[in-house]
Backbone as a ProteinNet text record, in pm:
[ID]
protein_1_A
[PRIMARY]
XXXXXXXXXXXXXXXXXXXXXXXXXXXXXXXXXXXXXXXXXXXXXXXXXXXXXXXXXXXXXXXXXXXXXXXXXXXXXXXXXXXXXXXXXXXXXXXXXXXXXXXXXXXXXXXXXXXXXXXXXXXXXXXXXXXXXXXXXXXXXXXXXXXXXXXXXXXXXXXXXXXXXXXXXXXXXXXXXXXXXXXXXXXXXXXXXXXXXXXXXXXXXXXXXXXXXXXXXXXXXXXXXXXXXXXXXXXXXXXXXXXXXXXXXXXXXXXXXXXXXXXXXXXXXXXXXXXXXXXXXXXXXXXXX
[TERTIARY]
-1710.9	-1730.2	-1739.3	-1649.6	-1722.2	-1792.3	-1936.7	-1978.1	-1971	-1933.6	-1866	-1885.5	-1885.4	-1890.5	-1778	-1800.6	-1693.5	-1719.4	-1619.7	-1620.4	-1720.8	-1683.4	-1716.5	-1885.7	-1946.1	-2096.5	-2134.6	-2045.9	-2084.9	-2021.4	-1893.8	-1821.7	-1725.4	-1685.6	-1573.1	-1464.3	-1448.7	-1319.3	-1293.9	-1190.8	-1109.4	-1040.2	-1085.6	-1048.4	-1116.3	-1107.8	-1152.6	-1314.2	-1414	-1539.6	-1595.4	-1535.5	-1564.3	-1505.3	-1402.1	-1386	-1494.3	-1515.7	-1595.6	-1733.4	-1786.8	-1921.8	-1915.7	-1811	-1801.8	-1804.4	-1710.9	-1718.2	-1850.9	-1897.4	-2027.4	-2143.6	-2153.6	-2268.8	-2274.1	-2107.6	-2091.5	-2155.2	-2146.1	-2164.4	-2317.8	-2379.6	-2529.6	-2598.2	-2555	-2610.1	-2619.8	-2536.2	-2519.6	-2412.8	-2295	-2199	-2108.2	-2011.5	-1900.4	-1751.3	-1760	-1607.8	-1653.6	-1539.6	-1525.4	-1408.9	-1429.2	-1333.2	-1266.5	-1157.6	-1118.3	-1012.9	-1049.9	-1010.6	-874	-750.3	-620.1	-591.1	-669.2	-616.2	-510	-515.4	-391	-313.2	-237.3	-182.9	-117.7	-25.4	71.5	-10.4	-132.5	-207.3	-298.7	-337.7	-412.7	-399.8	-492.1	-454.9	-498.8	-369	-407.5	-433.9	-405.9	-432.4	-581.3	-604.1	-762.8	-849.2	-844.5	-895.8	-917.2	-789.3	-771.4	-860.7	-872.9	-935.4	-1090.9	-1147.3	-1292.6	-1332.8	-1251.8	-1280.3	-1288.4	-1196.6	-1207.2	-1347.1	-1386.6	-1509.1	-1625.5	-1622.9	-1728.9	-1724.9	-1615.7	-1607.7	-1630.7	-1544	-1548.5	-1474.3	-1422.9	-1305.8	-1309.5	-1138.1	-1100.1	-1013.7	-1053.7	-943.2	-959.1	-840.5	-819.9	-776.2	-782.2	-801	-725.9	-697.9	-645.4	-656.4	-616.5	-561.6	-420.4	-338.9	-211	-244.8	-175.8	-153.5	-45.5	-52	64.5	227.1	212.8	301.6	339.6	283.7	324	277.2	274.2	259.3	374.1	327.4	417.2	466.1	377.7	413.7	493	556.1	591.8	745	785.1	941.5	1005	970.6	1036.5	1068.6	1215	1231.4	1209.3	1196.1	1186.4	1017.9	941.4	823.9	782.8	817.2	803.8	838.4	978.2	1007.2	923.7	851.8	776.9	634.4	588.9	454.1	510.5	600.5	647.3	636.1	694.2	758.5	590.2	493.4	353.5	266.6	288.9	238.2	265.5	402.6	486	413.4	379.8	305.8	170.3	118.2	-39.3	-40.6	49.2	65.3	90.7	165.7	186.4	82.5	-5.2	-144	-239.3	-253.4	-352.1	-324.1	-196.4	-135.8	-176.6	-130.1	-165.6	-321.9	-382.4	-569.1	-611.5	-527.4	-553.7	-604.4	-591.3	-645.7	-542.8	-631.9	-543.3	-544	-614.6	-621.6	-605.7	-497.6	-484.3	-542.4	-605.7	-691.8	-648.2	-710.5	-784.2	-646	-664.5	-560	-429.1	-352.7	-240.9	-99.7	-150.8	-57.8	-8.2	-83.7	-72.7	-147	-161.3	-214.7	-367.3	-464.8	-609	-629.8	-609.5	-654.5	-698.2	-739.9	-764.9	-625.6	-543.3	-428.6	-455	-362.6	-398	-294.9	-243.1	-144.8	-143.2	-113.7	-134.6	2.6	-9.8	84.1	221.6	340.3	445	511.4	556.3	620.3	723.5	808.6	898.5	799.6	679.6	616.1	544.2	503.6	426.4	510.2	658.7	756.2	815.8	804.8	839.7	711.5	589.3	504.4	496.7	504.3	510.1	641.8	738.6	870.6	851.7	777.9	759.3	671.2	550.7	425	510.2	609.8	663.2	746	781.2	876.1	760.8	659.7	572.9	488.2	456.2	396.1	481.9	617.8	689.3	689.8	702.3	668.2	555.9	462.6	299.2	292.4	340.2	325.7	374.8	500.9	572.5	473.6	380.2	291.6	162.7	151.2	12.1	-98.2	-51.6	-139	-137.7	-242.4	-249.3	-298.5	-251.3	-277.9	-362	-450.2	-557.6	-554.2	-520.4	-520.7	-665.7	-709.4	-845	-868.4	-933.9	-935.8	-1062.6	-1034.9	-1107.6	-1113.4	-1206.7	-1238.9	-1146.9	-1160.4	-1059.3	-1028.2	-1098.6	-1109.2	-1015.9	-990.4	-942.3	-809.7	-766.6	-606.6	-580.5	-473.7	-427.4	-350.7	-350.5	-277	-350.3	-496.8	-558	-729.8	-819.7	-942.7	-1028.7	-990.3	-1050.6	-999.1	-1064.8	-1027.9	-943.6	-944.5	-796.5	-711.6	-706.3	-604.4	-517.4	-609.7	-546.1	-451.7	-488.5	-439.8	-295.8	-302.1	-168.6	-74.5	-140.7	-20.7	13.6	-60.8	-46.2	109.2	58.3	182.7	329.6	300.3	454.1	502.3	388.3	443.1	489.6	446.3	501.1	517.7	416	425.9	237.9	261.6	125.6	57.5	135.3	50	-17.7	-21.6	-124.5	-244.6	-373.7	-458.4	-535.8	-677.3	-713.7	-846.2	-894.5	-987.5	-1097.8	-1196.1	-1318.3	-1424.3	-1446.5	-1560.2	-1702.3	-1798.7	-1924.3	-1935.2	-1908.1	-1935.8	-1859.3	-1720.6	-1611.6	-1643.2	-1673.2	-1692.2	-1804.3	-1916.7	-2034.3	-1996.1	-1896.7	-1858.7	-1755.8	-1635.6	-1566.2	-1579.7	-1673.9	-1664	-1783.6	-1769.9	-1885.7	-1990.2	-1955.1	-2076.3	-2040.9	-2112.3	-2048.4	-2018.6	-2060.7	-2015.7	-1917.4	-1857.2	-1727.8	-1610.7	-1587.2	-1487.6	-1409.4	-1552.8	-1548.2	-1479.9	-1541.2	-1481.1	-1337.1	-1308.5	-1194.2	-1060.7	-1101.8	-1018.2	-1016.8	-1117.4	-1123.4	-1053.8	-979.4	-892.8	-803	-802.4	-693.2	-768.1	-888.4	-1010.8	-976	-935.4	-906.9	-995	-1080.7	-1134	-1266	-1352.4	-1498.1	-1552.7	-1590	-1644.3	-1803.8	-1915.3	-2029.9	-2094.4	-2096.7	-2150.5	-2230.7	-2341.9	-2456.4	-2361.8	-2452.9	-2431.3	-2398.2	-2474.6	-2491.9	-2428.1	-2382.7	-2330.2	-2409.1	-2572.5	-2649.2	-2687.6	-2850.1	-2887.5	-2871.4	-2853.8	-2791.7	-2935	-2949.1	-3060.8	-3157.4	-3110.2	-3172.9	-3115.2	-3020.3	-2939.6	-2945.9	-2818.7	-2810	-2722.9	-2667.7	-2563.1	-2620.4	-2564	-2625.3	-2580.8	-2647	-2603.3	-2614.1	-2727	-2756.1	-2653.5	-2615	-2503.6	-2365.4	-2341.9	-2210.1	-2201	-2321.7	-2307.4	-2298	-2361	-2368.6	-2229.8	-2138.9	-2012.9	-1936.5	-1955.2	-1897.5	-1893	-2037.2	-2081.4	-1987.1	-1994.9	-1932.3	-1777.1	-1701.9	-1570	-1537	-1639.9	-1618.4	-1565.8	-1596.8	-1530.9	-1546.1	-1467.7	-1495.9	-1429	-1368.5	-1342.5	-1408.2	-1352.5	-1458.6	-1549.6	-1646.1	-1791.4	-1823.2	-1761	-1790.9	-1880.9	-1972.6	-2049.8	-2008.7	-1985.4	-1897.7	-1998.3	-2030.4	-2133.1	-2120	-2116.6	-2081.7	-2182.4	-2194.2	-2293.3	-2223.3	-2269.6	-2215.7	-2275.8	-2394.6	-2414	-2321.6	-2242.6	-2102.3	-1991.2	-1938.6	-1823.7	-1687.7	-1606.9	-1467.5	-1420.9	-1395.3	-1354.8	-1269.9	-1157.9	-1053.4	-1130	-1166.7	-1239.5	-1363.6	-1408.4	-1572	-1498.3	-1384.7	-1346.9	-1261.2	-1192.9	-1156.7	-1229.7	-1345.7	-1453.1	-1554.5	-1576.7	-1657.7	-1797.2	-1781.6	-1928.1	-1991.4	-2087.5	-2113.9	-2272.2	-2342.9	-2459.3	-2500.8	-2590.2	-2660.4	-2745.7	-2675.5	-2773.9	-2827.1	-2793.7	-2866.6	-2818.5	-2904.7	-2875.2	-2878.2	-2929.6	-2944.8	-2854.9	-2737.2	-2654.1	-2691.8	-2769.1	-2795.2	-2910.1	-3013.9	-3093	-3038.8	-2953.9	-2854.8	-2791	-2722.3	-2638.7	-2708	-2821.2	-2891.9	-2943.8	-3006.1	-3041.6	-2942.3	-2811.3	-2699.7	-2673	-2679.9	-2639.5	-2751.4	-2879.7	-2952.2	-2944.4	-2939	-2934.3	-2833	-2711.8	-2589.7	-2643.7	-2681.8	-2665.1	-2795.1	-2914.1	-3014.2	-2968.6	-2882.3	-2803.8	-2716.6	-2667.4	-2581.1	-2673.6	-2781.6	-2867.3	-2920.2	-2974.5	-3041.7	-2934.9	-2807.6	-2707.1	-2716.3	-2705.9	-2671.2	-2825	-2903.2	-3035.3	-3024	-2956	-2976.8	-2913.2	-2840.3	-2778.3	-2921.1	-3002.5	-3116	-3220.6	-3195.2	-3284.1	-3273.7
2016	1940.2	2025.5	2048.2	2117.2	2034.6	2096.3	2008	2071.7	1998.8	2070.8	1987.8	2069.9	2022.6	2003.4	1904.6	1904.9	2001.4	2109.5	2179.5	2132.4	2003.3	1976.9	1947	1958	1994.6	2100.7	2190.3	2321.4	2354.2	2318.7	2368	2212.3	2232.3	2147	2203.4	2341.5	2422.4	2532.1	2550.8	2646.5	2770.6	2813.2	2941.1	3033	3191.3	3290.2	3241	3253.2	3204.1	3115.2	2978.3	2841.5	2864.5	2922.3	2909	3010.4	3109.7	3194.6	3155.1	3077.5	3003.9	2902.5	2812	2726.2	2748.3	2870.2	2920	2976.2	3066.9	3152.3	3042.7	2941.8	2843	2738.4	2711.5	2622	2670.5	2822.3	2922	2893.2	2952.1	2990.4	2842.8	2746.4	2588.7	2565.9	2661.8	2633.4	2576.3	2521.5	2455.5	2527.1	2466.6	2539.7	2545.4	2453.7	2422.4	2398.4	2390.9	2389.3	2298.9	2167.8	2077.5	2124.6	2167	2216.3	2095.8	2052	1928.1	2007.4	1962.6	2021	1940.6	1960.1	1897.7	1935.5	2086.4	2135.7	2209.6	2171.2	2276.7	2393.4	2356.8	2422.9	2544	2561.5	2656.9	2727.7	2668	2766.2	2852.1	2939.3	3079.6	3060.7	3010.1	3006.5	3140.3	3260.1	3396.1	3442.8	3393.9	3455.7	3342.2	3234.3	3134.1	3189.9	3231.8	3270.2	3393.4	3476.5	3605.3	3551	3465.8	3430	3371.9	3283.5	3207.5	3309.9	3392.9	3496.6	3575.5	3620.3	3691.9	3623	3502.4	3420.5	3347.8	3349.2	3314.6	3135.8	3103.3	2944.8	2900.9	2741.6	2693.5	2609.5	2549.2	2495.2	2358.8	2258.8	2158.7	2151.4	2073.2	2033.4	1874.7	1815.3	1682.7	1661.9	1546.6	1489.4	1357.4	1299.5	1154.3	1184.8	1084.5	1109.8	1049.5	1071.9	986.6	899.9	860.7	750.1	832.7	932.5	1061	1074.7	1049.9	1119.9	1022.1	887.1	766.7	752.7	726	729.4	567.4	467.8	357.5	283.2	388	343	319.7	203.7	160.8	230.5	366.4	444.8	589.7	594.9	687.6	849.6	864.4	979.3	1019.2	916.4	939.6	954.2	900.9	904.5	1049.4	1127.7	1228.3	1355.3	1322.4	1396	1421.9	1320.9	1298.5	1361.8	1325.4	1380.8	1562.7	1623.7	1736.6	1797.3	1739.1	1788	1808.2	1695.7	1707.8	1820.3	1841.1	1947.9	2086.9	2103.3	2245	2247.4	2112.4	2102.8	2148.1	2092.4	2123.5	2301.4	2346.7	2518	2567.6	2491.9	2577.5	2567.5	2455.9	2440.3	2530.4	2575.6	2642.3	2802.3	2817.1	2967.9	3005.4	2909.2	2934.4	2922.5	2919.2	2912.7	2771.1	2660.3	2545.6	2448.3	2324.9	2263.4	2111.7	2082	1900.7	1915.4	1813.8	1774.2	1617.2	1588.2	1416.3	1411.3	1262.2	1194.7	1057.7	1035.9	923.6	976.6	1029.9	1062.1	1012.4	860	731.9	681	655.8	581.2	674.5	640.5	657.1	622.9	688.8	671.6	587	468.9	432.9	274.6	180.2	59.5	-3.2	-96.3	-118.4	-300.3	-329.1	-478.4	-585.3	-542.2	-632.5	-575.6	-671	-602.3	-516.5	-407.1	-313.3	-439.1	-388.1	-469.6	-387.8	-488.7	-457.3	-347.1	-327.7	-230.9	-89.5	-99.3	23.2	74.9	-10.9	15.7	95	43.7	87.2	215.4	254.3	375.9	479.9	461.2	539	556.1	495.2	500.2	597.5	557	652.6	834.7	793.2	938.5	1031.5	943.3	995.7	1053.5	955.9	1012.5	1148.1	1162.3	1264.3	1377	1396.9	1462.1	1499.4	1420.9	1426	1560.1	1533	1617.7	1748.5	1785.3	1886	1967.7	1854.4	1935.5	1965.7	1930.2	1930.5	2074.7	2077.6	2221.4	2350.1	2288.6	2401.4	2391.4	2346	2333.3	2260.7	2166.3	2090.4	1942.8	1873	1732.3	1648.7	1554.4	1437.7	1318.7	1303.1	1221.9	1124.3	1003.7	893.2	850	846.6	837.9	672.9	604.4	455.1	444.8	400.1	368.9	258.6	215.4	70.8	21.1	-109.8	-213.5	-130.3	-54.3	-9.6	110.1	185.9	322.4	307.6	174.5	168.9	31.4	-8.7	-143.3	-145.3	-23.3	-29.1	-59.3	-2.5	-15.4	8.8	-86.6	-73.3	-86.1	-107.9	-109.3	-22.4	-6.5	76	7.2	-152.9	-207.6	-209.2	-197.5	-209.7	-70.9	26.7	177.3	168.6	109.3	129.3	60.2	-55.5	-126.5	-40.8	36.4	125	246.4	293.8	367.1	363.8	231.1	194.6	188	156.8	156.3	291.3	389.8	495	578.8	580.5	572	715.7	796.2	955.8	997	1059.5	1105.1	1191.6	1286.1	1367	1301.8	1183.2	1109.9	1048.4	1036	984.9	905.5	835.7	768.1	859.5	853.2	953.1	818.7	808.6	689.8	789.8	716.5	732.7	641	684.7	599.6	541.5	593.4	551.7	427.9	414.2	336.8	225.7	266.8	189.2	68.4	103.6	90.1	-39	-55.2	-159.1	-243.6	-224.9	-292.6	-336.1	-273.3	-315.7	-406.8	-490	-562.5	-505.7	-391	-304.8	-161.8	-61.3	54.5	106.5	44.6	50.6	14.6	-128.5	-167.6	-99.7	-75.2	-2.9	131.4	220.6	356.6	309.1	213.2	165.7	107.9	61.8	-0.3	99.3	227.3	334.9	410.8	424.7	527.4	630.5	657.2	782.2	814.7	712.3	757.5	821.1	842.5	883	1025.9	1086.1	1203.9	1298	1235.3	1276.4	1209.8	1243	1173.8	1253.7	1167.6	1178	1127.5	1178.6	1106.2	1126.1	990.1	980.1	885.1	889.5	774.2	669.3	524.9	450.1	452.4	552.9	608.2	743.5	779.8	928	1043.9	1037.8	1129.2	1168.1	1195	1227.6	1166.1	1190.1	1127.6	1052.4	938.4	873.9	805.7	820	766.4	636.4	611.8	504.7	373.8	305.9	167.2	186	312.7	337.4	347.9	256.1	238.9	362.9	510.7	608.5	595.8	545.7	539.3	467.7	361.4	272.2	357.8	448.4	496.8	624.5	697	817.4	787.5	650.7	594.2	548.4	533.3	499.3	605.4	705.6	842.5	888.5	875.5	927.8	816.8	718.6	606.4	650.2	685.1	705.3	860.7	932.7	1084.1	1163.8	1102.1	1188	1349.5	1426.3	1575.2	1656.1	1556.7	1620.7	1658.9	1682.1	1734.1	1614.7	1669	1545.7	1646.1	1539.8	1624.8	1557.5	1632.2	1564.6	1576.6	1477.1	1455.9	1403.4	1436.8	1385	1448.4	1345.3	1392.9	1377.2	1452.6	1431.9	1483.6	1436.7	1461.8	1614.3	1657.8	1797.5	1895.2	1844	1957.3	1890.8	1920.1	1812	1893.9	1796.7	1799.3	1672.5	1693.4	1550	1466.9	1516.4	1432.5	1335.9	1391.5	1351.5	1243.1	1307	1218	1094.6	1087.1	939.3	879.6	926.1	851.4	798.5	841.7	787.7	720.4	744	677.9	760.8	903.1	967.5	968.9	858.6	850.9	914.5	929.5	968.8	1086.7	1145.3	1248.7	1212.5	1239.6	1173.4	1283.5	1414.8	1558	1674.3	1761.7	1902.5	2014.2	2016.7	2136.4	2119.5	2178.4	2188.9	2262.2	2365.2	2440.1	2331.4	2259.6	2193.1	2076.3	2003	1902.9	1927.3	2037.3	2059.5	2100	2197.6	2192.6	2083.6	2012.5	1856.8	1799.3	1801.3	1715.2	1773.9	1897.7	1993.8	1960.5	1953	1894.6	1762.4	1671.4	1540.1	1500.7	1560.5	1529	1606.4	1695.9	1752.3	1695.2	1617.6	1576.9	1431.6	1399	1223.1	1247.7	1362.7	1399.8	1443.1	1486.3	1553.3	1411.5	1322.6	1200.2	1100.1	1095.5	992.8	1068.1	1239.7	1284.3	1247.7	1264.6	1215.9	1074.4	986	837.9	858.4	953.5	953.3	1003.3	1058.8	1074.4	1011.9	874.2	772.1	688.1
1264.9	1166.4	1081.2	933.4	824.7	732.5	696.3	572.8	431.4	334.9	223.7	77.5	-14	-132.7	-246.2	-346.5	-432.8	-542.2	-593.3	-694.9	-826.2	-834.7	-963.2	-989.6	-864.9	-847.4	-945.4	-945.1	-1006.1	-1140.6	-1160.4	-1279.5	-1314.7	-1423.2	-1488.9	-1519.2	-1491.5	-1556.3	-1432.2	-1403.6	-1279.1	-1327.5	-1432.9	-1445.5	-1373.7	-1414.3	-1309.1	-1279.1	-1423.7	-1400	-1337	-1369.8	-1323.9	-1149	-1146	-969	-899.1	-950.9	-912.2	-876.5	-1000.5	-1005	-871.3	-861.3	-772.6	-639.9	-612.7	-468	-453.9	-484.7	-472.8	-436.8	-505.2	-522.6	-371.6	-339.3	-246	-156.9	-131	-34	-15.4	-132.8	-132.3	-107.3	-129.9	-101.6	44.6	132.7	294.3	318.8	262.2	269.2	353.8	452.9	504.1	435.1	350.8	288.1	137.3	42.3	-94.3	-116.9	-168.2	-200	-350.3	-384.8	-521.3	-583.6	-693.6	-753.1	-788.2	-797.8	-857.1	-974.9	-1110.9	-1217.4	-1268.4	-1242.4	-1352.3	-1278.1	-1138	-1058.8	-1096.2	-1235.7	-1248.1	-1293.5	-1339	-1413.7	-1337.1	-1192.8	-1084.4	-1031.4	-1038.8	-963.3	-806.9	-740.3	-630.4	-542.4	-589.6	-504.2	-527.5	-661.1	-707.8	-616.2	-589.3	-489.9	-382.5	-303.3	-182.6	-132	-238.9	-229.4	-209.4	-307.1	-366	-228.1	-161	-43	82.3	104.1	184.8	193.5	62.1	45.5	56.2	56.5	67.6	208	312.3	407.5	410.1	337.4	286.6	329.3	407.1	422.6	286.6	282	127.6	169.5	101.4	80	-43.3	-93.5	-227.9	-289.4	-370.6	-409.6	-557	-565	-684.8	-702	-826.8	-862.8	-923.3	-912.7	-993.1	-1147.7	-1227.2	-1365.7	-1381.4	-1497.7	-1524.2	-1529.5	-1557.9	-1567.3	-1420.1	-1307.3	-1211.1	-1078	-1119.5	-1017.6	-920.6	-797.7	-705.9	-682.5	-744.8	-748.1	-871.3	-939.8	-1098.4	-1077.1	-1160.2	-1144.2	-1207.1	-1259.3	-1339.4	-1210.9	-1177.5	-1044.1	-1115.3	-1240.3	-1307.8	-1262	-1299.4	-1299.7	-1164.9	-1043.3	-893.2	-889.9	-919.4	-871.5	-942.1	-1045	-1116.1	-1018.9	-974.8	-876.9	-773	-716.7	-559	-607.9	-713.8	-708.1	-735.5	-814.6	-842.7	-683.2	-598.5	-501.2	-414.2	-422.6	-354.2	-357.1	-511.7	-540.6	-495.2	-476.1	-451.4	-319	-259.8	-66.9	-80.4	-153.1	-148.5	-169.4	-291.5	-311.5	-222.4	-136.9	-35.2	89.9	109.4	182.4	171.3	16.3	-20.7	-29	-21.7	-34.1	145.3	224.5	359.8	401.4	312.5	358.7	446.6	468.5	582.4	529	417.3	397.1	238.9	195	81	73.6	-24.8	-30.5	-142	-196.9	-276.1	-326.8	-440	-488.8	-513.5	-419.2	-409.4	-398.8	-404.1	-366.2	-473.5	-571	-739.5	-808	-938.5	-1055	-1014.8	-1062.8	-1065	-1183.1	-1205.2	-1317.1	-1265.6	-1387.3	-1368.5	-1396.4	-1289.6	-1324	-1387.9	-1431.5	-1510.2	-1415.5	-1300.2	-1208.6	-1073.6	-965	-839.5	-823.1	-732.2	-721.4	-656.2	-731.3	-698.8	-523.3	-462.9	-334.9	-352.7	-467.9	-486.7	-525.6	-592.8	-605.5	-474.8	-396.2	-281.6	-209.3	-168.3	-95.2	-150.1	-275.2	-342.6	-314.2	-311	-265.2	-122.9	-32.9	86.3	156.6	86	111.2	49.3	-72.1	-101.4	-17.1	11.3	118.8	262.9	280	381.8	410	310.9	263.9	242.5	171.6	148.2	269.4	353.6	500.5	602.3	597.1	650.3	614.3	455.2	401	437.8	420.4	419.8	572.3	662	809	847.6	766.2	779.5	746.3	632.8	593.3	611.1	769.4	817.6	743	618.8	569.4	617	617.7	674.1	492.9	511.2	380.7	417.8	372.5	360.7	240.8	227.8	131	80	-19.8	-27.1	-86	-22.1	-39.1	-156.1	-273	-367	-418.2	-532.6	-578.2	-680.3	-686.7	-751.6	-911.9	-984.9	-1115.4	-1113.4	-963.5	-971.5	-932.7	-818.4	-788.3	-740.7	-727.2	-718.1	-552.6	-508.6	-384.4	-251.1	-279.2	-112.3	-166.8	-108.7	-195.2	-63.4	58.5	177.9	312.7	421.1	521.3	585.6	590.6	656.1	598.2	455.7	362.4	394.6	411.3	425.9	546.9	655.7	812.5	769.6	705.2	673.3	577.6	512.9	406.4	488.3	588.4	662.8	790.6	813.2	895.1	814.5	693.8	606.5	585.4	573.2	567.9	698.4	794.5	955.1	961.3	925.6	963	1012.4	1108.8	1199.5	1113	1017.6	926.2	791.9	807.6	712.6	760.9	671	764.7	637.2	668.4	590.8	521.8	427.5	341.6	269.5	376.9	364.6	210.7	144.6	27	36.6	47.6	60.2	-55.2	-180.7	-324.2	-321.3	-294.4	-297.9	-205.3	-105.7	20.8	-36.2	-84.5	-105.4	-229.7	-285.3	-365	-324.6	-234.3	-185.5	-27.1	36.1	200.7	205.8	301.2	357.5	399.8	480.6	511.1	527.1	582	606.9	712.2	830.8	977.9	1032.5	988.5	1053.9	998.6	894.9	838.8	901.6	929.1	1013.9	1169.7	1224	1363.5	1350.9	1246.3	1223.7	1189.5	1133.8	1100.6	1206.6	1275.5	1388.4	1411.3	1486.4	1502.2	1373.7	1299.2	1167.5	1089.3	1063.3	984.3	987	867.2	821.9	721	667.8	544.9	500.3	488.4	421.2	312.2	179	77.5	123.4	85.5	76	-70.5	-112.7	-266.1	-275.3	-331	-374.6	-497.9	-449.6	-546.1	-681.6	-740.7	-880.6	-900.2	-792.2	-793.8	-805.5	-815.3	-817.3	-674.3	-664.6	-555.3	-441.1	-330.3	-208.1	-122	-99.2	-55.8	-176.5	-297.1	-409.8	-492.4	-387.9	-458.6	-330.6	-339.9	-245.8	-127.9	-97.5	1.8	125.2	223.9	374.2	440.6	430.5	499.8	636.1	667.1	823.2	899.3	870.1	901.8	913	798.6	784	880.3	888.2	1005.2	1144.7	1175.4	1289.3	1316	1229.3	1270.1	1305.9	1197.7	1227.5	1387.5	1434.7	1561.2	1673.3	1639.8	1729.2	1741.4	1637.9	1677.4	1688.8	1722.1	1747.9	1639.5	1507.7	1377.9	1368.7	1359.8	1363.6	1234.6	1165.9	1008.8	883.6	839.2	681.5	627.4	622.5	534.2	404	286.1	186.1	66.3	22.1	-84	-217.6	-309.1	-366.5	-507.7	-630	-741.2	-866	-992.5	-1105.5	-1187.3	-1308.8	-1407.1	-1519.7	-1649.5	-1739.5	-1789.4	-1712.1	-1697.1	-1698.4	-1598.2	-1587.7	-1609.8	-1750.9	-1794.9	-1763.3	-1710.3	-1757.7	-1824.8	-1935	-2030.3	-1956.1	-1913.7	-1863	-1750.2	-1672.4	-1525.7	-1571.2	-1686.5	-1706.2	-1761.7	-1832.5	-1921.2	-1801.5	-1713.5	-1605.9	-1512.3	-1478.5	-1403.5	-1433.9	-1584	-1661.8	-1625.6	-1629.1	-1623.4	-1757.1	-1802.5	-1922.5	-1948.3	-1841.5	-1818.4	-1740.5	-1781.2	-1694.1	-1557.9	-1485.3	-1356	-1288.7	-1326.3	-1266.3	-1367	-1379.3	-1447.2	-1366.4	-1273	-1167.3	-1054.3	-1060.8	-964.3	-833.9	-841.3	-724.1	-653.9	-726.9	-635.5	-574.6	-661.4	-608.5	-500.9	-478.8	-388.4	-236.8	-278	-170.3	-78.4	-168.3	-137.9	-23	-98.6	-27.7	114.2	95.9	250.9	356.9	311.6	405.8	447.2	369.5	367.4	486.2	464.6	561.8	685.7	664.2	820.1	906.3	840.3	886.2	919.6	872.6	879.9	1017.7	1024.8	1151.5	1288.5	1244.8	1354.1	1394.5	1308.6	1351.4	1435.4	1390.9	1482.4	1630.4	1636.7	1767.2	1831.1	1775.8	1879.9	1933	1879.4	1930.4	2108.2	2133.2	2272	2342	2299.3	2406.2	2404.9	2341.9	2357	2492.8
[MASK]
+++++++++++++++++++++++++++++++++++++++++++++++++++++++++++++++++++++++++++++++++++++++++++++++++++++++++++++++++++++++++++++++++++++++++++++++++++++++++++++++++++++++++++++++++++++++++++++++++++++++++++++++++++++++++++++++++++++++++++++++++++++++++++++++++++++++++++++++++++++++++++++++++

């Protein structure tokens, strides 16, 4: 199991200086993996990232959320084609960096929709993801679809809904990505959904209810980690937190990051690394009782 941190814990920009800072500080905080958001894949220096990752002996995954211009559920075929092309580029970037995972809201725009998803929009997304999954498999990259709350997509908001969508995609190279922040909003508890998803769980985000320090909000992490142990989950477990102290203006507007929940990335990250590993160790000890 790889324990990771989202790069936005350390930087809001991903030119050479920002990328260097994020990778070096992720390693210094004790993580095994960094998740890099591909907000501007056309201008992302994949070769620089690959070199920095090798220099710091750090694994990598990548994530993104689609926009209205790349929404796979759009009724406009040109928009769907643009989304598919961008995700193909992202798959190529992950492969070039030496990673094996692309995750996030890669099935619809990440926004508040004002209507339910249409049957045709859902089918369009599923078909595109089936094609992308085959391309990704050839590149040695696995796709995980992040289940987010009702204010960020209209396609799926719970683990059970995600399973239904995976069935529509019909490709083994696509899995569910659960996030405790979103689960805390949408799920009845944080244990049952993990058991429901079971072997189709491919990626995990650990985030607090207010996206600040772990353990200082309302997320029932104990139940969630017991669920991971129960299904023998062995994939990436990645800490995600946002604050106005580390600013990416586009993402801050999209996610509503209006206040400063922390201002010391190093302390936040070190605390999260210990917290996650302690939770994992605690559930391991259950078998000894």
